[in-house]
N, C-alpha and C positions, 0 to 999 in steps of 0.2 A: 502491498499500500502504501502510496506517497504520501510524504511527512514534511515536505516543507511547507512551512506557514506562507503565504500572500495576502496583500491588501485585497480584503475582500469591500467590492462596492456595499451602497445599503443599498441599493435594488438588492440584493442576491443573503446581505444579512436582512433581510424583512422577509426572502420568503423560504432562508431556513428554519428560520425563528423555531423552536423547543425540536429541532430533527436531533433524534440519537441526546436527547439530553435522558436517558434511562440507558444506563450501561449495562444491567443487568441482562434487560431485554431487546434494545438497538428500533424503542420503539421510533417509528418515523415524528409521527403525531405525539404532543406530551401527553402524558394519560392524570389523569385526572386525580388526585390524591384529596378523599371527603374526612379523610382521618381527624378526626378535631385532638385525637390526641397518639403516644408515637410509647412504644414499650422503650424501658431503657435496660441497655444491652449485662451493668453490669452497679452495684452501687455507685454513686459520683460517676456512672460516666453515660453521655449519652451520643445521640446518633445524627445528632446537627438538629434536630425536631424531636420538639417539647412537646410543645400545645400551637396547637396553628394561628391564634392570634399570634405567637411569635415571628412562627418561621409555616410556610409548608411547602412541601415542594412544587407545586404547579405554580405558586403565587412566585417563592422564588426562581425559578425563569422568565416572567414576566418580569422580576424586578431587573435581572438578572439585562435581559432584553434591549427595556429602556436606558438603562447605562451606557449599556455599550452601544445605543444608538443616538447617543446623543453626547458622546463624551465624558463621560460620568464617570463618578468609580463604584455610586453607587445609586440605586436605584428604588422606587418606594410605591407601593399601589395599595390601595385607596377604595374605597364602598362607591364615593362620588367623584367630580372633579373641586362641589366644594368641601369634603373632608380632608381632600386633599391640600386646600388651600389653607382650611382651619390649621391641618398641620403646621402649615410649614409659620404661619402666622402663630403658632404657639412656641416661636423663639423666644417671645416681643412680651414683656414688662410693661407694669402701670408706671406711668413718666418716659416710653420711652415714645419719641415719635419717627412717621414714614411718609415719606416722599409716594404720591402715586397717582398714574395716569388722569387725568383727565374725562379721559371717557372711555369707560371697559367695564364690561358688562354689571349688570344691576345686582344681582347674586352675588358678587364682591362687591360693591357700594353697599349691598347690609349689611353684611356682613363687619364689613369696618364700621360704618355708623353705629349696628343698632347693639354691636359681639362688644366691638373690640372699646368704641370712644364712652361706654358708658365701665371700663374697668380702668380709664385713666391711658388709654394707650392713642395717641391725638393720630392723624394723617392729614395734610397737605394736597389737594389734589391739584396739578400742572400741568400745562398744556409742557410734554415730556420731547417735544419735539425743539421746543427752544430752550439752548442748552442753558442761557443765561438766567431763563424764570428757573430751571431746577437749580442752578447754582445759587443762587439769592432765596430757595425755599428750607436751603439748606440749614438747620439750628447745630450746638453744641450736644445736643438728647436726639438727634438724628440717627435711627438706625441703622433703616435699609431702605433701597428701590424699591417700586413693587411696578414693572412696565408691560404693558399691552402693548405690541408690537408685530400685527398691525391691532387698528382698538378696534374696540365690536362695539358700535356698528360701523363708523365711523369713516374706517380702515387709514386714522392718521399714525405713522414714520414714526418710529422714534431710533436713534443712533445708539444702537448698544453698548457700543462699543466707544462711543465717546464719553455718555454719561460711568462707562467702568472707568475711565478714566478719567475723571473726572472726580470724585469717590474712591477709590481702589486705596489713596493714602490716609482718610478718613476715617477708619473702620465702619464703613456702612457698604455692607453686603447691597450685592443685586438681586431681583429675583425676579425672572420673565415668566409670562403665561406665554404657553406656545400652542396653544390649543390652536390658534386658527393655519399655523405654519407647518407642523408638525415639526417630526429631524430630517423628514425627506428634506422640505424645506427651506428650515431652518433648526441651527444651533448655538445658540447660545452661549452654553456653557464654554463654548470653542472662541469666543469673543471673549470671553472676560468673563459672563457670570457666573455668578456662584448657584443658584436654583432653579432649575424650570419646572414650571407644572404644568400640567395638560388637564384636563378633564378630554377625558379616553373614552367618551360617550360619543364626541365627536367623529374626526376622523379617523380618529386609530381604531377604532372600533369600529366607524365605516358602513353598520346596516340598521343604527334604530333600532339596538335590541341586550344593550347591554350597559350600565350606568357604570362606571367607573371614573378614578383618578389616580394619576400619577405621579412621581418627583424625580426627577433628578438632580444630583448632586455632586459638586466638584472635586470637593479632597473631604476627604477620610474623616477630619476634626468635626468639621458641620457632620458629615452623613452620620458620625455615632450619634449627636445633637436628638435627628431626625427619628434616628433607630431608636432613639429612648423614647419622645411624643407616641410614636406610631403604634406603639407597644402600648406606652398608660395606656393611651387614647384608646386606641383597637375597633378602631373605625376602618376593618380593612378590608381586600377582595378576598370575594369569598373563590373554594379553587373550581367552579363551576366556569365562574363568569372572569376568568383569570383564562382559562380555555376559550375563553367562543373570543377574549379580546385579541387571543393570542393567536387566533383562528384570522380576527380579519383584519389583525397588522399582517399577512405576509402578502395581502396584497396592495399594503396601501401605494409602493410607487403606483402603478398600473391609476387608482383608483384617484391620485390628487392628480396624475396626467392628466385624463379627459376630463377630471373636475377641474383645471383653469385652464385647459387649452376651451370650456365651451367656458367659464365664466370671460375669459375675453372675448374672447366674439361676441356675447351678451350685452359686457360693457360700452362693449362699441355699437351696438345697433340699439340699446339703451338710449346711446347719447345723443341722436338724429330725431328722436322721437318728440314729436310737438306737445306732450302731456309728460315730459321728463324735466323735468327742472334741471338737476346735476346728477353723477352718476360719482359713484364712489370706489376704487379699483386697484390694488398697490402701482399695478404695471403695464394701468392704462396714459395713453400720451398725455399731458398736463395734471396728472395724480396728482395733489404736492406730495414730496418724502420719496417720488418714484426713484429717482438717485442712492439715494439712502435704499430704500427695498433694497433696489438691483444688484445695492453693493454687497450686503449681508443678507441676503436669501435669495436660489434658485427659483424659485417662481413666483405669482403673484397667490397662490389656493383657489377657491372655490369658493368664497365672500364676495355678494356685488351687492351696495348701496345704493338707493337710490330716493330722489327724492320727485314725488309728479306737485301740478303747478299749483295742483287745491287739491285742500283738505279731504273735500267731499267727496274726491276720485278716487279717496283708497277703498272704501266697504263696493265700490260698485271694481275695481280689481279684484279685491281677494276673493267679490263671488265669482267674477267673471273665469279668473283660470279654473281647468277643467284636467289638467295632467300635474299640475306645481299642486302641491298640498299646501294649503294654511294652516303650520304648526309651528309650534316652538320649536327651539334646539336645533340642529345642521351639521354636514359633516356626514350624511349617509349615502345612500347609492340614490336615495329617491331623494329628488331635490321638494326643499320646502319652502314655502316665504311667509314672513313672519312682520310683523307689527312692531318693534320696537318700545312705541310711545306706552301701546296698551299689554305689551307680556313680557318680555324678557329685561325691558329698564323702566318697566309702571312705579320698584320701589323708588326710584331716583326722583325728587320734588323736581317737579315740570321747569322753573325760571333754572334749575340744574340741567337738566335735560337740554336744553333749550338752546343752554349758554354754550352747549358743546356742539349742541346742530342736530341733535335727538328733537325731531321735533311731530309734529302731527300729521306732515307728508311725505315720510321718509317710514320706506320699505326695506327692509333686510329678504336678500336671496342666498340660497345655500343651495351654492347648482351641484348637482346629483351624475351621477354619469350616461345618462339615458342619452338620446344623440341631439346632438343642439338646435338643429333646425327646428326637431319636436320644439323641444324647449322655447324658442322664439317664436315657432308660429302661437301657442297657446298666447306665451305673453303677445304677443298681437292680438288675436281677439277676445284678450280682453281689454287689453290699451283705445281696442276700437270702440267697446262696448261704452267710453265716455267723454 
């Protein structure tokens, strides 16, 4: 058998996830270990598995996979994306201060404002595309930057490496939500970030059938702290969902390429429609921050946001689509359309939403793997009815 190691591209790493991880059987697909507890070979000895909250063989394959894909030292799997974010935020204590992207997922904002703020962890919401604003927000007690790039839903772009350079000598860690891009298109740890979080429910899972969160950490000391918090709080991902997530991730490269190509085509088409005021897509010509995005990511992803000319058109569009499903979430093989003002960002106060552009005319489109011409035809017939 060949023994020489060689660099494997991410497409290959993804396709091979879970393969031959069980040396006893040589299983190509990772087995599902449902056991919650494991026997000890002798007093004071362990196989490495004692209780499934602490470690589970199926979860271990997934956690190693996300660490490898993101270029980290260790990975962690959680019962949801918000559970992953919540665990990471357990690093901070009353009196600490965080600088956060001013346009971010509503559930993350809710966690910051309704869970962290009452216990004394303060957050400043800043346009991370403006480094001067980031620097001006730094306080003596600032402990972290929490970055979404591209943001949800306005696709605002943050220069990850530039932010890291700004804070690296101040003992401020950088946390990046990489849900939209996935490690297939963007690897923040390689750009200097310390922690990456994912709602793995989205593009990583890819099939709208598993709820999960993932974290990848750059260095061993930070990984040890996250590992302690994961075990202490216990919101770990079960073995069945770990298996489903690994299965979904095997096709991530193919799905992301298809979704991204279609999304760019749809974004360009939307830009020519008279009832559409503005289109937001990271690699669209003229998109603010496009050059930065293309420098730190290798694709645009499957998310498009667009603003129509009149809020009264929104219900007509949502009622008019027949192929695209009006639903929350994103990143699945099925295309979805969402109204952020009343769905994903409803917990953000209206004045805050509108300040960053999430107004009552904005729609968000998650582009799946259907034929792009069919998606355009569906949008065309919906828009023609307005």
